[in-house]
MIVEXMI-468149 format. One record per atom (N, C-alpha, C): x, y, z; residue in one letter. Coordinates in steps of 0.05 Angstrom, whole numbers, plus 5000, padded with zeros to 4 digits. Example, Ala and Ser with C-alpha at 12.3 -4.5 7.8 and 13.67 -1.06 7.14 Angstrom:
526448865156A524649105156A526449345156A525749555142S527349795143S525850015157S
end
This chain:
501749765000M500050005000M501850255000M501050444983E502650694981E500650934981E501251134997V499651384997V501551614993V500951784973K502552024968K500752274968K501652464984Q500252724983Q501552904962Q499853024945I500853204925I499853484932I501453644945Y500553894957Y501254124940Y499354304935T499754544919T499554784937T501854914942G501955124962G500255364955G500155444930C498755694923C495755674928C494755424928L491955384935L491555254962L493755194976A493755055001A491954804999A492354654978Q490654434971Q492154164970Q490953964981G492153694980G490553504962G491853394942A490753174926A492252924935A491152684930Y492352444940Y492352214920Y494552074921Y494951834904Y495051594923Y493251404919I493151154936I493550924917I495350744925E495950514907E496250254923E495250034911S495549774923S495549564901S497549404900D497749184881D497149264852D498349484844G498149574816G495649734809G493949784829E491549944824E491750204840E490850424828A491050684842A488450834841A488151004861A485851194862A487051474867A485751674855I486551954859I484252094873I484952234894V482952384910V483252674904V481152804896D480953094891D483253204874D483453104849P485653194832P485353484823P487653614818L487553884807L487053864777L486654104765R485854124737R487853994718R490454034723E492453924705E493153644716E492353434700V492453164710V494953014703V496753124687Q499052984678Q500852874700Q501153024722P502752914744P501752654755P499052624756Y497952374766Y498352144746Y498052214721L498452014700L501351924700L503252114703N506052044703N506751874727N505651934751L506151784775L505251494772L502851464762A501851194759A503451034738A504251164717K505851034696K508550954707K509851134721D512451074732D512450844752D510150814765R509950594785R508650344773R507950354748G506750124735G503950064745G502550274752A499850234763A497750334744A495350244748T492950324732T491150484750T490350724741I488450884757I485650764755I484550674777K482050534777K479750714785K480250914803Y478051094812Y479051374813Y477251564807V477651844812V475651924834V476651974858L474852024881L474652314887L472152414889E471552694895E470152704923E471352874940T470152904967T467653074967T467453264947H465153444945H465553624921H463653794915F463953984894F465554224905F468054234896H469854444907H469054714898H469454914916A468855194910A471355354904A473655274915D476055444913D477855354890D477255134877F478755064853F477054884835F477954864810V476554684791V478154424791V476754214797S478053954799S478653834771S480453644770G481253514745G479753254740G477553214754H476152954753H475252874725H474153064710L473153004684L475352924665L477553084664T479753034646T481152774654T481452724679L482852474688L481152234681L478552254684A476852024676A476951984646A476952194631Q477052164601Q479652034592Q481852104606K484452004598K485051724608K483651634628T484251374640T481951174638T479451274634G477151094634G476251024662G477551134682A476751074710A474151224717A472351104732P469851244739P470451464759P468851674758I468851884778I466951804800I467851814825V466251724847V465551964865V462952004870F461952194890F460452034911F460052154934G458352034954G455452104948G453652054967P450852114964P450252414960P448052484948N447052754944N448552924924N450352804908A451952974890A450453054865A449452864849S447952914824S449253104805S451753054796P453053224776P451753174749P452453354730E451353334703E453053184684E454352974693F455952794677F455952524690F456852324676E456652054686E458652014710E457551904732T459251844755T458251584768T459751494787H458851274805H457951414830H455451404837S454351524861S454551314883S456451334900A456951134920A455051164944A454250944955A452550944979A454250975004A452951085024D454351105050D455050825060D457550785067G458450525076G459450345055G459050415029E460050255007E463150235008E464149995001R467049955001R467949904972R470050064965L471250044938L473749884940L473949664925K476349494925K478549624909K480949644921L483249754907L485649564914L486349394895G488549204901G487849034925G489549044945N489148884969N487849044992N486949284986I485749455007I482949534999I481549665017E478849765011E478650065019E477050205005I476450485011I473550505017I472850575042E470050585050E469050875047E466650895037V465351155033V463851225058V464551455070L463151555093L461851825086L459251825085H457752075078H457952255102H459152485099T459652675121T458652955114T456052995111P454953255103P455453465124P455553715116G455953935134G457254165120G459754125110H461054325094H459354365069H458654145056T456554135035T454953885041T452653865028M450953635034M451953385020M453553405000E454653164987E457453094998E458453245017S461153205027S461552915037S463752795029T464352515034T467252495043T467652325063T470352255073T470851975064T473351925054Y474151655045Y475951535066Y475051305077L476551155097L478150935084L480750955086L482550745075L482950525096L482150285089R482650055106R484949895095R486749805112D489149665103D488449375096D490449215091E490148945081E488648765101E488648845127T487248695147T484448805153T483749015140G481149145144G481149355165G483449405177K483649605199K483649895187K482250075200P482350355190P485250465191P486150575169H488850675167H488950975164H487251085147A487351375142A484651465131A484051725136I481751845123I482652075105I481252095083F481652315064F479152485067F479452695084S477152825095S476153065080S477353125057G476453355041G476253605057G473953735057D473553985072D471753935096D471453675104T469953615129T471653665153T474053555154L475853585176L478553675166L479553905177F482253995172F483853945197F486454005195L488154005219L487754275233L486554275256G486054515271G483354635266G481854535248D479254665241D477454465227D475054555220V473254405204V472254585181V470954465161G470054615138G467954815145G468055045132R466055255137R463355165127R461155215141P458555115133P456855315119P458055515106D456555725093D456855735063D458055525051L458555535022L456455385006L454655245019A452955065003A450055095013A449255335020Q446555365029Q444455325007Q442355185013K440055174996K437755325010K435655374995S433555535006S432455425032S432455165036E431355045060E433354995082E435855065077L438055025096L439355285104L439655325130T441155555140T444055475146T445755665151I448455605159I448355435185I446555495202E446355345227E445455055222E443755015202D442954745195D445354585185D446954705167L449254565157L451354515179L451654705197A453554665219A452554425237A449954405240G448854175255G449453915241G449153905215H449853665200H452753595204H454453805203L457353765207L457953645234L456653745255F457053645282F456453345282F454153265270D453452985270D455452815254D456352915232S458252765215S460852715231S461852925244L464352895258L464052705282L461952735297R461552565321R460952275314R459252235294N458251965288N459851815268N461351955250K462751815229K465851825232K466852035243I469752075243I470952035271I469752155291M470952145318M470751865330M469151685318T468951415328T471251235318T472851335299L475051185288L477451175308L479250985305P481550975323P483251225323P484451295345D486051535348D488451535330D489451295322D491851295305D491151315275D488651355269T487851395241T489151645231T490551625208I491851865196I489752035183I490052305186V488252495174V489652635151V488552595127Y489552735103Y487452935094Y487753185101P485653385096P485853495067P483653635059G483553745033G485154005031G485554145053H486954395053H488554435078H490354635076G491954715099G491755025102G493455135120A493355415125A493655575100A492055785098G492055955074G489555925057G488155705061S485655665045S483355825057S481555915040A479156065049A476955875057A477455605057C475455415063C475155365093C476855485109G476755465138G477955715150G477955735177K478855985189K481155945209K481855695216N483855655237N485655415230N486255375204M487655135196M490655135203M491654905209S494454875216S496254885191S498754955195K500654955173K501454665167K501054485185E501654195180E499554095160E500353895144T498553795123T497853495127T498953375148V498353095155V498353075185V496352935196G496252905225G494952645232G494152615257T492652375266T490052465279T488152295280L485552365291L485852415321L487552255334G488052295363G489052575369G490952675353D491952945357D489753145353D488053105333Q485853295328Q483753295351Q483253065362K481453055385K482553215408K485253215410A486453355433A486853655428A487053735403T487754015397T485854175380T484054045365N482254185347N479854275363N479354545363Y477254655379Y474554535373Y474154455348A471554355340A471054055347A473053925357L472853645365L472853605395L472553815410R472553795439R470453585448R471353415466A469653195474A467153295488A467353505504D465053605520D463453815505D463953855480M462554065465M459653985458M457754155464T455054105457T454554175428T452254085418R451554155390R451254455387R449954585406D449554875404D452255025405D454054935422E456655065424E458155035398E458054795387F459354745361F458354935340F455754945337I454555115317I455455405320I455455505345L456255775351L459155825343L460855635350E463755675346E464555655317E463455465302V464255435274V463055645256V460955775265T459655985248T460656265256T462156285278D463056545288D465556635272D465656885264G468056995252G468656905224G466656805210L467156735182L467156985164L469357015149S469457235130S467857155105S466857355090P465357295066P467057125047P465856915034P467456755016P468056914990P470256854977P470856984952P468556954931P468157164915G465957164896G466056954874G468456844868Y468656654847Y467956374856Y467556324882F467056054892F464555924879F462256064877P459955924865P460455854836P462056004822M462655944794M464355694791M466255654810N467855414810N466055164816N464255204835V462354984841V460854904816V459855094802A458355044777A459954894757A462554974753M464254834734M464754544743M465254504769N465754234779N463254054776N460954184777K458454024775K457453984747K457954184729K456854174702K458954094681K461554144686G463554084667G465054324657G467154284642Y468954504633Y470554414609Y471954614597D473654554574D476154394584D477354244566S479754094574S482054294578S483854224595I486154404600I487854434575I487754234557D489354254532D488254484514D485654504512S484554714495S484854994508S484755004535V485155254549V488055344545V489955154546M492755224542M493255324514M492055184494Q492455264466Q491455544461Q489155604472R487955874467R489656084481R490556034505G491856234521G494756294513G496056114500T498856154493T499256284466T497356424456R497556564430R499156824434R501456854420P502957104422P501557324407P501357564419L500057784406L501958024405L502258144381S503958374378S502758604395S504358804401P503259034417P500759154404P500759174377E498359294364E495959114367E496358854362V494058664365V493158644394V495158634412F494558624441F492658854449F493459094441E491859334448E489159324435E489059234410S486459214396S484659014409S485658784416V484058584429V483058684456V484858814471A484058924497A481659114494A481759284474N479659484470N477059354460N477359154443E474959024431E473458844450E474958714468T473758514486T473358614514T474458854520D474458954548D475958754566D478058634556A479558434571A481158574593A481558434615V483358514636V486158464627V487858674627M490658644621M492058574647M492658324650L493658214675L496658194675L497958364691D500858374693D501758194716D503257984709I503957774729I506957784735I508357994727R511258004731R511958054760R514558074766A515458134793A514558404802A514358444828T513358694839T515058934830T517758904831H519459124823H519159204794H518559004777E518159064749E515559234744E513459154759F510959314756F511359594767F512759624789V513259884801V514660064781V516759954768E518360124751E516960204726E515260024714R513960094689R511859884683R509459984675H507359794668H505459934648H503759784636I501759884617I499560024634I498760264626P496660404641P494060234642P492860244666R490260104671R490559794671R492959704671S493359404675S493059334704S492359084708T491858984735T494358814744T495458874766F497758724776F496858504796F497558254790I497358034809I499657854802I501857884817G504357744811G504157444813G505357314795L505457024795L506956914819L508757064830A510456964852A509056984879A506657094880G505157114905G502856914905G500756984921G498356814922G496656864897G497756794874F496756874848F493856794843F493256534842A490656444834A488356534853A488656504879P486556604897P486056904894P488157064890W487757354887W486557424860W487157274840V485657314814V482757264819V482057054833G479256994838G477957214855G479357314875A478257514892A477857784879A479757854861M479758124849M478258134822M478457934806I477057934780I474357814782I474057604798V471557474806V470257314784V469557444761D468057304740D469957124724D469556864726V471356674713V471156694682V469056814671K468756844643K470057094632K471157254649Q472357514641Q474757454622Q474757584598P477157564581P479557674594P481857544591I484357624603I486557624582I488257824583L490657834567L493057854586L495057694581L497357674599L499657864591L500757994611I503258144609I505258004627I507257884615A508957704630A511657664616A513557554630N515957454618N515157184605N516257124582E515256904566E515356634581E517356614599S517656364614S515356314634S513756524639Q511556504658Q508956424646Q508656424620I506056404607I504656144614I505855924609E504455664613E503755624642E505555694660E504955664689E502555844697E502556084686A500256264692A497656154683A497556054658I495055944647I494155694664I496155534671T495455294688T494255384714T495455584727R494555664753R491855814751R491455964730L488856094725L486655884721L487355674706S485355474701S484555314726S486355304746R485655174771R483355304785R482955564781V480755704794V478655784774V478655664750G476555694731G476855914711G479056064712F479356284693F480656184667F478856094649D479655954625D479756134601D478856384604N478556554580N480956744576N483356624577V485756774570V485956774539V486157014528L486057054499L488857064486L490957074502G493657084492G495357254510G497857304500Y499757454517Y501257654499Y502357864512L503858064498L506557954489L506757914463E509257804452E511558004455E513757904466G516058074471G515858224497G513658194512G513358314538G513258614537G513758744560L513459034562L515659174545L517859044540E519959164524E518959214495E517359024485A516259064458A514259284458A512759314479W510759524482W512159804481W514359824497V515860074497V517160124471V518259924458D519559954432D517560054411D515060004415N512960094396N511960374403N513360504422G512660774429G510060814444G509160604458K506660614472K507060714500K504960834511E505060964537E505460764560E506860844581T507160674605T506660844630T506360714652D505860844678D507760724698D507860834722H509560724743H508260774770H509360654791I508360684818I510360864834I509361064847E511061234864E511461084890E513861084900T514460934924T516061104944T516061014969A517761134990A518560905009A521060925019D521860715038D520460775065D520560585083A519060605108A520060845125A522660895125Q523661115141Q522761385130Q522661405104A521661655092A518761695099A517261475100F514461495108F514261585137F515861465155A515761535183A516561835187A518461925172D519262215174D516962395164D515662315143S513362465133S511162475153S510662255166L508562245187L509262405211L511862415218D512762575240D512362875234D512962955209A512763235201A509863315198A508063125190N505263195186N503562965196N502862965222P501262745234P498562695220P497662885204Q495062855190Q495362695164Q497862605157T498262465133T496462215131T495162185109K493261955105K494861695099K493961485112V495261225108V492961015104V493260855083V491260645077V492560375080V491460205097D492559935103D490659735091D491659565072V489959375058V490359095067V491459055091R491858785102R489158675111R489058425119K486658305130K485958415157K483458385166A482558495191A484258395215A484958145215G486458035237G489258155239G490458205216E493158325215E492958615226E490858755217F490559035225F490059045255F488358865265A487658875294A490158815311A491958655301S494358585316S496058835321S496558985300E498259225302E497959385276E497759645279H497559815255H498560095261H498960245240V499660525243V497360685254V497860845274E495761005287E494361175266E491661165267G490061325249G489761225221G490860985215A490760885188A487860805180A487160855155I484660755145I484960465137I483260295147H483460005141H481359915121H482159805099I480359685080I481759435069I480859195077S482158955067S482058945036S484158855024L484458864995L481958744981L480958524991E478758384977E476258554977E476058764994F473658934995F474159204984F476559254973L477359524965L475559634943L474859474924A473159574902A470459674911A469459554933N466859634943N466959864963N469359924972K469760144992K471560364982K471760384956I473660564944I473060854950I470560914957D469761194963D471061284989D472061105005F473361185030F476261275025F477261235001I479961304994I480061594986I481961754998P482162034991P483162064962P481662224946K482362264918K483562534913K483362714932D484262994928D486863054943D488162854955E490662904969E492462654967E494962694970T496862464970T496562294995T496662034991F496561855014F498461625011F499161495033Y500961265032Y499261005033Y500260805020L498860545018L500760315025L499860125041H501559905047H499959655054H501259425052C500259165062C502259055082C502758795082A504658685100A507558705090A507858645064A510558645053A510858775025A508658835012G508858974987G507358844963G506358604966Y505058464944Y502158564941Y500658554962R497858634961R497458934956R499359094966S499059384961S499259454932S500959304917L501159354888L498659264873L497359054882I494758984871I492759214876I492859324900A491159554906A491759794889A494359854885H495160074869H494060044840H494259804829S493259774802S490259804800S488859714820L485959754821L485260044823L486660194840L486160474844L486760634819L489060574806K489860724782K487760684760K486760444758A484760384737A482260544741A481860634766R479460794772R480061084776R482361174767G483061454767G484461564791G485361394809Y486861474832Y489861464826Y491161694825H493961694818H495561844840H494461844864N495662004886N496661834909N497161574903A498161394925A501161354923A502361324946I505261264948I505460994962I506860804949D507160534961D509460534981D509060425004I511160405025I512660145020I515160165011L516759935005L517059755029L516659505026G516959315048G514559295066G512559465062G510059445076G510359475106G508459355121F508459395150F510859265164F511859055151K514358935162K516559135164K516859305144A518859515144A518059745163A515559815163I514560035180I515059965209I514759715217S515059635245S517859675255S519759715237K522559755246K523260055248K521260225243T521660515246T520260615272T520360875276D519060985300D516261095293D515161015270A512461095263A510561005285A508761185294P506961115316P505060885308P505060685325R503360445320R501760375345R499660225341T497960145363T497159855361T496659735384H495759455385H492659445387H491459675390A488559675392A487259745365A485059625359V483659685334V482559965335V483260125316C482260395314C479260405311C477760545327P474760545326P473760635298P475260805285S474360905259S475260735236S476660515241S477660355219S475360215204S475860155179L473860035162L474559735159L472559565162K473059285160K471459165137K
end
């Protein structure tokens, strides 16, 4: 028996390869399926099942493509009803895989079709669970992503309580837990940085598995403090349920080189987002006016989803040529399949054609601190998350989390210069590009973000400013 976790950091997502006696199953595969095919081929195994724990919201699964390429059936648990052929497994059904079995445990709560797969070893003993978004390390799945008209968040949380107590916590403490996500995912609020654990450890440390927790306490705790889910989540669910284009056709369409003239023409004709994915310093120094910055080197795919939202939005890439295929792959993971091509020759070709460019005005943290000392009324906008801001921030700073900036842009001063920062400089540049596209050209980026500010004598507070915006 062999189990391999295939973890993708930018999505904080875990897919799994399970093998026994030449037969393999893949749990929650990503959109690009070649790594799973290569792994099975290298090990001389045949992929027998494609197992889905639920309809994912934060990424588009590779279940359809993998099934097409291997002939393996796609398996969902009860209540799934996708719009393509699958094997709808019954609760308690056991799937034979070589010398082992995988038992289907219906564990509704995160979604009503959520299923945990219990791996039983050659003797039939529980060995591991592939818990999807039902149980994480340190947390459980949020119960607000799959509401139907007859179900409230509290109803779903109640189902989750029952699933955990009746299906998962009854398993032996040495059962290995392989979760669907780790820290950084928007599918939970308190996930551990660890990506593999044991059920016993979770019973001892996970707030949601407290032995003395009542149903009402559980519902209250798992529903408290949930931030709004990203806007692209329902679109990903629809793609996972209804189907999508193959990654091969998406790649072919997106890798079309476009001359500066054609690039500009396509942008105007289609109202495409000109997405600049280069390094932060490159965007700061020079970029195409009204282009959107979301650097490939950061939390690229989730931020694309949060800032662009509509997965059908046409996109044109501004990148170094070596980044193109990786960018299209990562965009497709979150359902953004409508990449129309990229700027051939990059920004250098744009400049050589005599076309206009823009830049970001910057200041180092000490210069900002000096400015604040000379003029305490200087405006500062902090685009970090609410928890980061609450922990420590510049006194008097206006707080608007980046993901809400577009809806709260009226709180940004347009008639005076202001400073803008995040934690280290990535998110603030996304904010700069959004503001510039909307006519704000009066922001100064603080290099190094709050990390650099904290090393100066700029006045800071540990208390949340009463006038801050959340």
